[in-house]
C-alpha positions in Angstrom: 15.5 -22.9 -6.1 18.0 -20.1 -6.6 15.4 -17.9 -8.3 12.9 -18.5 -5.5 15.6 -17.8 -2.9 16.6 -14.5 -4.5 12.9 -13.5 -4.7 12.3 -14.3 -1.0 15.5 -12.5 0.0 14.5 -9.4 -1.9 10.9 -9.5 -0.5 12.2 -9.9 3.1 14.8 -7.1 2.6 12.1 -4.7 1.3 9.7 -5.5 4.1 12.4 -5.1 6.8 13.6 -1.8 5.3 10.0 -0.5 5.2 9.7 -1.5 8.9 13.0 0.3 9.7 11.8 3.4 7.8 8.6 3.4 9.8 10.4 3.2 13.1 12.7 6.1 12.1 9.7 8.2 11.0 7.7 7.6 14.1 10.7 8.4 16.4 12.0 11.4 14.3 10.9 13.9 17.0 12.6 12.0 19.8 15.8 11.6 17.7 15.9 15.4 17.0 15.4 16.1 20.7 18.4 14.0 21.7 16.8 10.8 23.1 19.1 8.2 21.3 22.2 7.0 23.0 24.3 9.2 20.7 23.6 11.9 23.3 26.0 10.2 25.7 28.8 10.1 23.2 28.1 13.6 21.8 28.1 14.9 25.4 31.5 13.2 26.0 32.9 14.7 22.8 31.6 18.1 23.7 33.1 17.9 27.2 36.6 17.2 25.8 36.1 19.8 23.0 35.4 22.4 25.7 38.6 21.6 27.5 36.9 19.8 30.4 38.3 16.3 29.8 39.6 16.1 33.4 35.9 16.3 34.5 34.7 13.7 32.0 33.3 11.6 34.9 31.9 14.5 36.9 28.1 14.2 36.7 27.6 17.9 37.3 29.8 18.9 34.4 28.2 16.4 32.0 24.7 17.4 33.1 25.6 21.0 32.3 26.9 20.2 28.8 24.0 17.8 28.3 21.5 20.7 28.9 23.0 22.5 25.9 21.5 20.1 23.4 19.1 17.7 25.1 17.1 19.8 27.6 13.9 19.0 25.8 14.0 15.3 26.7 11.9 14.8 29.9 13.6 11.5 30.7 17.0 13.2 31.1 16.5 14.5 34.6 20.0 13.6 35.6 23.4 13.3 33.9 23.8 10.6 31.3 26.4 7.9 32.2 29.7 7.8 30.4 31.0 4.3 31.1 33.6 4.2 28.4 37.4 4.9 28.6 38.4 8.5 28.0 40.1 7.9 24.7 36.9 6.9 23.0 35.6 10.4 23.5 38.1 11.4 20.8 36.0 9.4 18.2 33.1 11.8 18.8 35.1 15.0 19.2 34.8 16.0 15.5 31.0 15.3 15.5 30.4 17.4 18.6 31.4 20.5 16.7 28.1 20.3 14.8 24.6 20.6 16.1 23.3 17.5 17.8 21.1 16.4 15.0 23.8 17.1 12.3 26.3 15.3 14.4 24.0 12.3 14.8 23.4 12.1 11.0 27.1 12.5 10.2 28.0 9.8 12.8 25.5 7.4 11.2 26.9 8.2 7.7 30.3 7.4 9.0 29.0 4.1 10.5 27.4 3.1 7.2 30.8 3.7 5.6 32.3 1.3 8.2 29.7 -1.3 7.3 30.6 -1.0 3.7 34.3 -1.2 4.7 33.5 -4.4 6.6 31.9 -6.0 3.6 34.8 -4.9 1.4 37.3 -6.5 3.9 35.3 -9.8 4.0 34.5 -9.9 0.3 37.6 -11.9 -0.9 36.7 -14.7 1.6 33.0 -14.9 0.7 33.0 -16.3 -2.8 29.7 -18.2 -2.4 27.9 -15.2 -1.0 29.1 -13.0 -3.9 28.1 -15.6 -6.4 24.4 -15.4 -5.2 24.1 -11.8 -6.3 23.8 -8.5 -4.4 20.7 -9.4 -2.4 22.7 -11.3 0.2 25.1 -8.4 0.5 22.2 -6.1 1.1 21.0 -8.3 3.9 23.9 -6.9 6.0 22.0 -3.6 6.1 18.8 -5.4 7.2 20.6 -7.0 10.1 18.7 -5.8 13.1 21.7 -5.1 15.4 23.1 -2.9 12.6 19.8 -1.0 12.3 19.5 -0.6 16.1 23.1 0.6 16.3 22.3 3.3 13.7 19.0 4.3 15.4 20.8 4.8 18.8 24.0 6.3 17.3 26.0 3.7 19.1 29.6 2.5 18.7 29.1 -1.2 17.9 29.8 -0.7 14.2 33.2 0.7 15.0 34.0 -2.6 16.8 32.5 -4.5 13.9 35.0 -2.9 11.5 37.9 -3.5 13.9 37.0 -7.2 14.1 36.9 -7.3 10.3 40.4 -5.9 10.3 41.4 -8.5 12.9 39.9 -11.3 10.8 41.9 -10.3 7.7 45.1 -9.8 9.7 44.8 -13.3 11.3 44.0 -14.9 7.9 47.2 -13.3 6.5 49.2 -14.4 9.5 49.8 -10.9 10.7 49.1 -11.6 14.3 50.8 -8.5 15.7 48.6 -6.2 13.5 45.5 -8.1 14.7 46.6 -7.5 18.3 46.9 -3.7 17.6 43.4 -3.6 16.2 42.0 -5.5 19.2 43.7 -3.0 21.5 42.0 -0.1 19.7 38.7 -1.9 20.4 39.3 -1.8 24.2 36.7 0.9 24.5 34.5 -2.3 24.7 37.1 -4.3 26.7 34.5 -6.9 27.7 34.0 -7.7 24.0 37.7 -7.9 23.3 39.6 -9.5 26.3 37.8 -12.9 26.0 38.8 -13.0 22.3 42.4 -12.2 23.2 42.3 -15.0 25.8 41.1 -17.5 23.1 43.9 -16.4 20.7 46.5 -16.9 23.4 45.1 -20.4 24.0 46.0 -21.0 20.4 49.6 -19.9 21.3 49.3 -16.9 19.0 51.9 -15.1 21.1 52.6 -12.5 18.5 49.4 -10.7 19.1 50.9 -9.3 22.3 53.5 -7.4 20.1 50.7 -5.3 18.8 48.2 -5.5 21.6 50.4 -4.3 24.5 51.9 -1.1 22.8 48.6 0.1 21.5 46.9 -0.6 24.9 49.6 1.4 26.6 49.1 4.2 24.1 45.3 4.2 24.8 46.1 4.5 28.6 48.5 7.4 27.9 45.9 9.2 25.7 43.3 8.7 28.4 45.6 10.1 31.0 46.2 13.1 28.8 42.5 13.7 28.4 41.2 13.1 31.9 44.2 13.0 34.2 45.3 10.4 36.8 42.5 11.1 39.3 39.6 10.5 36.8 41.2 7.5 35.3 41.8 6.0 38.8 38.1 6.5 39.7 36.9 5.0 36.4 36.6 1.3 37.6 34.6 2.4 40.6 32.4 4.6 38.5 31.8 1.8 36.0 30.8 -0.8 38.6 28.5 1.8 40.2 26.5 2.3 37.0 26.5 -1.4 36.2 25.0 -2.3 39.6 22.5 0.6 39.3 21.3 -0.6 35.8 21.1 -4.2 37.0 18.9 -3.3 40.0 16.7 -0.7 38.3 13.2 -1.0 37.1 14.4 -1.4 33.5 15.8 -4.9 34.3 18.8 -4.3 32.0 20.3 -7.8 32.2 17.0 -9.2 30.9 17.9 -7.6 27.6 21.5 -9.0 27.4 21.8 -11.9 24.9 24.6 -13.6 26.9 25.0 -16.1 29.7 24.5 -13.4 32.3 21.2 -12.4 30.7 19.9 -16.0 30.5 20.8 -16.7 34.1 19.1 -13.4 35.1 15.9 -14.6 33.4 16.1 -18.0 35.1 17.5 -17.2 38.5 16.8 -13.5 39.0 16.5 -13.8 42.8 19.2 -16.4 43.3 22.1 -14.9 45.1 24.6 -17.5 43.7 23.7 -16.8 40.0 26.8 -14.5 39.4 29.1 -17.4 40.4 27.1 -19.7 38.1 27.6 -17.2 35.3 31.3 -17.0 36.0 31.7 -20.8 36.1 29.8 -21.3 32.9 31.7 -18.6 31.2 35.1 -20.1 32.1 33.9 -23.6 31.0 32.7 -22.2 27.7 35.9 -20.2 27.1 38.2 -23.2 27.9 36.1 -25.5 25.7 36.0 -23.2 22.7 39.7 -22.5 23.1 40.5 -26.2 23.2 38.3 -27.0 20.2 39.6 -24.2 18.0 43.2 -25.1 18.9 42.6 -28.7 17.6 41.2 -27.7 14.2 43.3 -27.3 11.0 44.0 -23.9 9.6 41.8 -24.5 6.5 38.8 -24.2 8.8 39.9 -20.8 10.2 36.5 -19.2 9.3 34.6 -21.6 11.5 37.0 -21.2 14.4 36.9 -17.4 14.1 33.1 -17.5 14.1 33.0 -19.7 17.2 35.4 -17.5 19.1 33.4 -14.4 18.4 30.2 -16.1 19.5 31.9 -17.3 22.7 33.2 -13.8 23.3 29.6 -12.4 23.2 28.2 -15.1 25.3 30.7 -14.7 28.2 30.9 -10.9 28.0 29.5 -9.3 31.2 27.6 -6.6 29.4 26.1 -7.1 25.9 23.3 -5.2 24.3 21.4 -5.5 21.0 23.7 -3.2 19.1 26.8 -5.0 20.4 25.6 -8.0 18.3 26.6 -5.9 15.2 30.0 -7.7 15.5 28.2 -11.0 14.7 27.6 -9.8 11.2 31.1 -11.4 10.5 30.2 -14.9 11.7 26.8 -14.6 10.0 28.4 -14.0 6.6 31.1 -16.6 7.2 28.5 -19.2 8.2 26.3 -18.3 5.3 29.2 -18.7 3.0 29.8 -22.1 4.5 26.2 -23.1 4.1 26.3 -22.1 0.4 29.6 -23.8 -0.4 29.3 -27.4 0.7 27.5 -30.3 -1.0 25.7 -32.6 1.3 25.3 -33.1 5.0 23.1 -34.3 7.8 19.9 -32.4 7.7 19.6 -32.1 11.5 22.8 -30.1 11.7 22.0 -28.2 8.5 18.7 -27.0 9.8 20.2 -26.1 13.2 22.8 -23.9 11.7 20.4 -22.4 9.1 17.7 -21.7 11.8 20.3 -20.0 14.0 21.5 -17.7 11.2 18.0 -17.1 10.0 16.8 -16.0 13.5 19.7 -13.5 13.6 18.0 -11.9 10.6 14.5 -12.1 12.0 14.1 -8.4 12.8 10.4 -8.5 14.0 11.2 -11.1 16.6 14.2 -9.2 17.9 12.2 -6.0 18.0 9.5 -7.6 20.0 11.9 -9.2 22.4 13.8 -6.0 22.9 11.1 -3.3 23.2 7.9 -5.2 24.0 8.8 -8.2 26.2 12.1 -6.8 27.6 13.6 -10.2 27.1 16.2 -9.9 24.4 18.4 -12.2 26.6 16.5 -15.1 24.9 18.5 -14.4 21.8 21.3 -15.9 23.8 19.6 -19.3 23.2 20.0 -18.7 19.5 23.7 -17.9 20.0 24.2 -21.1 22.0 22.4 -23.2 19.3 24.6 -21.5 16.6 27.8 -22.2 18.6 26.6 -25.8 19.1 26.2 -26.2 15.4 29.7 -24.9 14.8 31.2 -27.2 17.4 29.8 -30.3 15.7 32.9 -32.4 14.6 31.5 -33.0 11.1 31.0 -29.3 10.5 34.4 -28.2 11.9 36.2 -31.0 10.0 34.4 -30.0 6.8 32.9 -33.5 6.3 29.4 -32.2 5.9 27.9 -29.2 4.3 24.8 -27.3 3.4 24.9 -26.8 -0.3 21.7 -28.8 -0.8 19.7 -26.1 1.0 20.7 -23.3 -1.4 21.8 -25.2 -4.5 21.7 -23.5 -7.8 19.0 -24.3 -10.3 20.1 -26.6 -13.1 20.8 -25.1 -16.4 18.0 -25.6 -18.9 
């Protein structure tokens, strides 16, 4: 069965990479013109590089800078929104010194290095994955959120790498260092603060020793870039764009694979749905925090995966490329599936189906671009979390080795 599994993995990998290459080729003109989201980050980096950081949230200034490299894109009739903290613009400052296309290519090369760095950090903890050969490692590059992140030139892979550092730090009982890495990731605070809350529920108080100083440093750097006035206006600016995107014709929440996106699909016109999302999010966070706190240290990987899934589900704003951070629980879950001996087939199939759907690039591409309903991937995340919550799985009483067992020696 191992030989067949390797052949199927290689065939799938090849077909997905061909599909990705086709998408890139067909959109090469739009990429060169500046249509990908990288234009937002490149523009922010250019604004800071030109000494205009104090006007980073000024639409007129950003529109002027934007016209220097993306004037050929007809959709850009107004300034692109910069909804990130000022300090993140420094990540893109070196790349804004190149032409837009070269900056885009260099940023993606840097992102690929971060993916490789993530695999290197996880490697010591993924013995079963490594034993199955390089095909499973290469699946990381076929993971659709990773591809979409690269296509758009987004920053989700940076957060993925930071979470890999957090994972290794927590495993090595260096909680303060994990807190520092989490604080650096506050450029996506909605994908960090729920995770910090879950860690505090486990009484990992030492993360505060790293989290608070680095958070304060990020605020100081942001003040140095944009000044007090711009930073004070940032929350209002953020909520303005969030409400605008939610009420626009693009139906942005319908593409969010979280509780908010699912409730938007079900109760789009129900005025109480935000309160329902808030209530469900709090229940989920408290439940996961309690469950993980009860489990022994030897099942740390399962707990970390469950916490990261919960963080994504309760986050207010999640997009396809944000799911890049789920590469960590994907690999940890796959390692678990490959490492155990026997188990109940119902739970095995549920976990295997959830992980498998995370690699189903054609399905995700259709949901995202054709049906505008990527929020349905939130159902997959809920099923995956449900499989992890199963007592037998968390206690290690059952496993999934039968599904990927090695062929007997002849």
